[in-house]
Structure formats: C-alpha cells, structure tokens
N, C-alpha and C positions, 0 to 999 in steps of 0.2 A: 553576275557570277561573283563568290565574296573575293577580297584579295587575300584574303587573310588562311595562312598556311599553319595546321594544325600537325604539334607535335601527337601523338597517341601513346597514350604510359597506359601500362594495364598490373595493376597490381591488388594484390591481399592483403587486407587489416584486422583486427581483433580486434571486438570491445572485449572490454574484461573490467564490471563491474563490483567497486568492494563498498557496501552500508554508501548510498548512492555517488561514490567519487568513482569516474571514469579513467580509468588510466592512460595517461596520452605522451608523446615525446618534445623534447622540446629540441623545433625541424633545422638545422643550419644549409643546407641545400635546396635546389629548385626552386618551381612556385611556392611556395609556402615556408621558407627560412624564415626563422626568426617568429614562428607561431610554434599555439601547439597543432600537433597530430598523431592521428591514431598509429601503430604498430604496426607494421607491416610494407609495403614493399614490393617490388616486382620479380617474376623464378627467371633464376636459372638455369641455363641451359642443360634440356630434360628431367629437371625437375617436375612435380607434381602441386597442382593446388594448397591440398594442406601440410607437404611437405616446406612448398618454401612458409607459408603462416608460420610454421612453429621454426623455422630457422630465425627466419625475420624478423621476430617478436625476441627470441631469448638473443642475437646481437644488439637489439635494440635495448632491449630493460633490463636483461640474464634468466629474466623468467622463462623455465620450460612451460608451454601448457600443452592442454587439450583443449581438441576442437568441440566444442559442445552441436554449434550446429551453423549452417552453413542460411544464412540469415537470407541473401541474398544480394544484385550487384542493381549499382547505382553507376552514374555514369558526370559529370561535370565539365563547364566547358568556359575557361575565364583567358583573358593575356597573359601572356610570358612570352619574351624576347628572348629563346633561347637557338644559338646558331643561327639556320636560316630560316624559326620560325617566328609569329607571329603569337603564336596562342596553345595553346594545350587541350588536349579531347583525351580527359580522365579517366578512365575504367575502374569501378573499384566488385570486389566480390570479398562483401562483411560476410563475418564470424562471426559467435557467441566461441568464448575463448573457453576455460580457468584453469588456474596454475597448478602444478603437479610440483614441482621445486623451482628449484634454484632463490636467489636475490636478487632486489633489482638498486644493481650498480651500473656504474655507468660506465659507456659500451665500450671497447675499440674503436681507437679512430684505425683505419685503412682507409683506401684509395675506396671512396662509393660508402663509406658509410656517412647517413646522413643524421643520426639520433647523436644528440649532446645528452643525452639522460631521462628517463622517464619520471612525472610529477604524477600525483590525485590532481582532478579538475571539477568540481561539480556546475552543474550547468548556468550557475550565475560566474562564472569565472573567466566563462569561454563566450567572445563576442565578433565576429568580423573583422576586427582589426586583430586580433592574437592567435587568430586560429582559424586550421584550416577546415574548405567546409565538409571534410571527411570525420569532422570532430562533429562540428554544428551537426550534420546529417546522422549521426550518431546516438549524438542524447533525444534529435527527434524520432530515431526506433526506437529509442530505450523508451518514452513516453505513449509513441503508440502503436507503435510491431508497426508499425507499414513503414519501406524506402521511399515507395510513391514507384511509380514511372517513368516519367519528365524527367529527362538531365534539367538539373539546377543550370546557370549561364548567369555564370558574374561578370558583366562585363566591364564593367568598374575594376576590374582586380588591381590591385597595387599587392608589388611585391616589395616587401619589408628587408628594409636595407639593414 
C-alpha cells in the first residue's frame, strides 16, 4: 500500500488563444509556484463550474470571458509537500474561452490570489522547467484536440522556489 497522502484539488481552467499564443498567468502559490499556469482555479461554496471559470479568469487576468466549449477533464498527480500531504491529485476541467471585455491587468492581491499577472506564451516558450502540467496539456490539446484519458503522473516534479 502506498505511503503517499494525496491532497485532491479540483478546478476549472480556461484556454484562451490569440494569434498562436496562449494566455497564461505567473503563478505565486501551490505546486506550480514560479511557473506559467492556466487562468482558473477552485470553486467557491455554491458556485457552478461556469461561474467559477468566469470569476477566476477575471480575477487573475482582468478579462471578462464567455465560455465557448467544455473541452473535458484531465487529472495530474505529482509530489507536493503541503500540510500533512505528500502529493497532489489535481483534477482540471478545461474550457475554451474568448474575451468579451476588460483589459489584461495586474490582479488585485488578496488572500488566496495566486496570480501575479497574465502573459502570452507560445508552445516554444514553455517546458517542464517553467510551466505547470495544465499549460503543457493545453498546448497538447491545441495540437491534437485530445486531452487523453489517463492521468499525467510527474514523479520527479520539483516546486520552484
């Protein structure tokens, strides 16, 4: 039996592309600290998936969005020492989104805010060294239109300090 103790994280994430570039955030918390990550996050009490997606995108980027498509769900497992946990099992609902208002701006910082701001990246800009598994999976989906079925497992994941 495994001695790993998993924290289950569930969230919604938006894929927004313009001219071949993906909008990502600079993450300042959690297992993806100091990496590019997708705009999105967890649900508040009583919030629907689509409400959470719109709120998180606005909070992290300054952009108001419309959801175009529910792409699907994918999960990731990776080591992360946090509280009493040894690992995280991250379950991510992916949406294709487009903007309907707002401007990219540095997000207001409050407890729980884990975005330092949004930037545009190409697939050539990202790697395991500077991006979350969510960003890598987003580029894979943009190439193949397939998220796959099996979890992505990163046994040698390092949190960037």
